[in-house]
N, C-alpha and C positions, 0 to 999 in steps of 0.2 A: 635539517637536512645534514647528512653525514660530510665530512670534509672530503671524502673521497668513496667512490663506488667500485665495485669489482665489475667486471664484465656481466655477468649474471645478474647483479644488482641494478646495474645499468639498464638491461634489457627489461626487467621487471618495472623498475621505476617508470620507464617511458613507454612500457608497453610495446615494446618493438622487437623484432625477431632478431637472433643473433646474427644472420644474414645481413639484415638492415644494418646493424651496427658495424659489421666488418666492412660493409660496403662505404658506408661514411667515413670511415677510417682509410680505405682504399683510395677515395676521390678526394682526401686530404680535408674534410670538412671537420674532422675529429682527429685529435693526436694523444692519445691516451698514454699515459706511463707505462712502461714496461719494464716487468721484473721476471726475468727468466720468460717463460710462456704466458705468464699471468699479465692481465692488463688492468690498469686502474684509470680512472676518470675522476680527476679534481675539479674543484668548483669552476673553473675556466671552461672545462668540457662539458660539464652539468649545464651552465648557462647557454654554452654554444648549441648544446642538443634542444634545450628549451626553444631557442630562436629557430632552429632547423626546422622543428616540427610546425612552429607557429608559421613559418614562410611557407612549408608544404600546405597547411591547411589553407592558407589565403591563397594557393594558387601559383606561388613563386617555384621556378625550377631549381634543381639544385645548382645548377652552374650559376643561376643569379643568387641563391643564397650564398654560394661559396665566394663568389666576387665581393658580395656585400661584406661577409665577414673579413675578407682579406682586406677591404677598405680600413676598416678600424685598426687592423694592425701596422698598415702603412700609413694612414693619414688621419686617424684619430675619430672621434665622437661626432664633430661637425660635419665632416665630410661624409661619415657613414649615415647619419640622419638624413642629409640631402639626398643621398641615394635611396633611402627608404621612403621619402616623400615621392621621388620619381617612379618607384616601382608601386607603391601604394596607389598613387593616382592613376597609373597604368591599369593595374589590377581593378580598381574600384570602376573604372569605365567598363572594362570587360565584364565584369560581374553583372553591372547594371544591364548591359546588353542582354546577357543569358536570362537574367530574372524576367526580362520584357518578353523575351522568346517564350519562356516558361511560361508566364501568365497567358499569353495567347494560346498556347497548347491546351494549357489546362481549360480555358474557355472554350475552345473548340471540342474538346472531349466532353465535357458537359452538354454543350448543345447536343451533339450526336447521340450521347447516352440518353438524354431527355426525349429526343426525337424516337429512339428505339424504345424505350419504356412506354412513350405515348401509343406507340404502333401495336404493343401487347395488350392494352386495354380496350 
C-alpha cells in the first residue's frame, strides 16, 4: 500500500464514487491533506476509510461511525473498543432478527411455489 493516495487513486482503491469520497470529507469522516486543489490521503485516512466501509457493510450509520472514530481521537483505543462492542452487539441482534424474518419469508414462498407447481400437474 502506498504511503498516500490521490483522490482518484483513493476512489479506485476503495471502489467508491468521487461523490462518496467528497461527502465523507464534508461530514468530517475523512480529512485529506490538501495541496492546492489536490487532495491526498495518507495512511491515517486510508485506515479510516477501511473502517468506514466495514461499518457501512455491518449496518452502522455514518453518524455512528463518525462518533466511533471521534472516540479514538478523544479517548483512545480502549474506549473505542468498548463502543464498538456496544454497536456490534446491537447490530448482531438486529441482523439476527432480519435473518429470522427472511427465513420465514423464504419458507413461505417455497410453500406457495410448491402449491402452484403442484396445481399445474
